[in-house]
C-alpha positions, 0 to 999 in steps of 0.5 A, spaced: 517 497 520 512 491 518 516 486 515 509 483 511 509 490 508 516 490 506 514 483 502 508 486 499 511 492 496 517 488 493 512 483 490 508 488 488 514 491 484 515 485 481 522 485 484 527 479 487 530 480 494 537 480 490 534 486 485 532 490 491 539 489 495 542 491 488 538 497 488 539 500 495 546 497 496 545 491 501 546 484 501 540 479 499 540 476 506 539 483 509 533 484 505 531 477 507 532 479 514 528 485 514 522 481 511 522 476 516 522 481 522 530 480 524 532 487 524 530 494 520 533 498 515 537 504 517 533 511 516 537 512 509 536 505 507 528 506 509 528 512 505 531 508 499 526 503 499 520 508 499 523 511 493 524 504 490 517 502 491 514 509 490 511 510 497 512 515 502 517 514 508 511 515 513 507 510 509 513 505 509 514 506 517 507 507 519 504 501 522 497 504 521 498 504 514 496 497 510 498 494 503 493 491 499 496 488 493 496 481 489 503 482 487 502 482 480 505 489 478 503 491 471 503 499 472 499 504 468 502 510 465 497 515 465 495 517 472 491 524 470 484 522 471 486 519 478 489 525 480 483 529 479 479 524 484 484 526 490 480 528 495 473 525 493 469 519 496 467 513 493 468 506 492 474 502 489 473 495 487 479 491 487 481 484 484 479 480 491 474 485 495 470 492 494 472 498 499 466 502 500 466 509 503 473 511 501 477 518 501 482 518 495 488 521 499 493 521 493 496 517 487 503 515 486 506 511 480 504 505 482 499 506 488 492 509 491 493 512 498 486 512 501 482 513 508 477 508 509 473 504 515 474 497 516 469 493 519 470 487 523 466 482 527 468 478 533 465 472 535 461 473 541 461 480 541 454 483 539 457 489 535 461 490 529 467 494 530 469 500 525 476 502 525 479 508 520 485 506 517 489 508 511 491 503 505 496 503 500 492 500 494 496 497 488 494 500 482 494 493 478 489 491 483 484 496 482 478 494 477 474 500 478 473 506 482 466 509 483 466 516 485 460 519 490 455 524 487 457 531 489 453 534 494 
């Protein structure tokens, strides 16, 4: 698991290390060590963390899944409109940036799971490299969603 992901998910949930530790039955130091990369949770504890944060175990464990969150945490209650957008392509405007050409893969209580292309430029290289990736976007960070027109 990626320590930064554990930290981002905890902050997004608005929880302290002590609160997470109490929720899953470990010490605060254990949670801190996981977030520092000094060990990883056993499978049962990883599953409890995934449930606690409202993500899948695959999302939690995969190095290919990133987390986009400012850590401000306010959770919306009514998700039926977002569920109707699953499978659609479009643009998502977040507090810090805009993600274009995304496909909405799923919606959970606090997260959008999207597939998107991330473009990176490297100094000294003539081309911009594009990589397909999966991102978990904190719903509290979403400002707007625009769906591409139907074909």
